[in-house]
C-alpha positions as CSV (number, residue, x, y, z in Angstrom):
1,M,157.1,70.7,19.1
2,R,158.7,68.4,21.6
3,F,159.2,71.3,23.9
4,L,155.4,72.1,23.9
5,I,154.5,68.5,24.5
6,K,156.9,68.2,27.4
7,L,155.6,71.5,28.8
8,F,152.0,70.4,28.8
9,I,152.8,67.0,30.3
10,I,154.9,68.6,33.0
11,S,152.3,71.2,33.8
12,F,149.6,68.6,34.1
13,I,151.7,66.4,36.4
14,C,152.6,69.5,38.5
15,V,149.0,70.6,38.8
16,I,148.0,67.2,40.0
17,A,150.9,67.1,42.5
18,M,150.1,70.5,43.8
19,F,146.4,69.7,44.3
20,G,147.4,66.5,46.0
21,A,149.7,68.5,48.3
22,L,147.0,71.0,49.1
23,A,144.5,68.2,50.0
24,S,146.7,66.2,52.2
25,E,148.0,66.7,55.7
26,N,151.6,66.1,54.7
27,Q,152.3,68.5,51.8
28,S,156.0,67.6,51.3
29,P,155.6,64.7,48.8
30,G,153.4,66.6,46.4
31,L,155.7,69.6,46.5
32,I,158.8,67.5,46.1
33,V,157.2,65.7,43.1
34,A,156.3,69.1,41.5
35,L,159.8,70.5,42.1
36,V,161.6,67.4,40.8
37,V,159.4,67.3,37.6
38,W,160.2,71.0,36.9
39,V,163.9,70.4,37.5
40,W,163.9,67.4,35.1
41,F,162.1,69.5,32.5
42,I,164.6,72.4,32.7
43,Y,167.5,69.9,32.6
44,S,166.0,68.1,29.5
45,V,165.5,71.4,27.7
46,S,168.8,73.0,28.5
47,R,171.2,70.1,27.6
48,P,172.6,70.2,24.1
49,R,171.0,67.8,21.6
50,E,173.2,65.6,19.5
51,S,171.9,64.7,16.1
52,R,172.6,61.4,14.3
53,T,174.7,63.2,11.7
54,E,176.9,64.7,14.4
55,R,177.4,61.3,15.9
56,R,178.2,59.9,12.5
57,I,180.7,62.6,11.8
58,R,182.4,62.1,15.2
59,E,182.5,58.3,14.6
60,Q,184.1,58.9,11.1
61,E,186.6,61.3,12.6
62,R,187.5,58.8,15.2
63,R,188.0,56.0,12.6
64,I,190.1,58.3,10.4
65,E,192.3,59.2,13.4
66,E,192.7,55.5,14.3
67,L,193.6,54.6,10.7
68,L,196.1,57.4,10.5
69,R,197.6,56.3,13.8
70,R,198.0,52.7,12.5
71,L,199.5,54.0,9.2
72,E,202.0,56.1,11.1
73,Q,203.0,53.2,13.3
74,K,203.6,51.0,10.3
75,G,205.6,53.6,8.5
76,H,208.1,54.0,11.3
């Protein structure tokens, strides 16, 4: 669902930027805006998402490792 919302927003921004680029003498800013928005969209879609449970699991694993390290240091 987020993908579709982002896609519609990005498409709308790019259409406005392209029309602005076509209507102006200097087309570079509009084209740059359109290109940057699409690059941002592709980057945001392609990066792996980390859920809260995954973060919690990693945090618990880190705590367990820290606890085991402390216990090992006290034992020796």
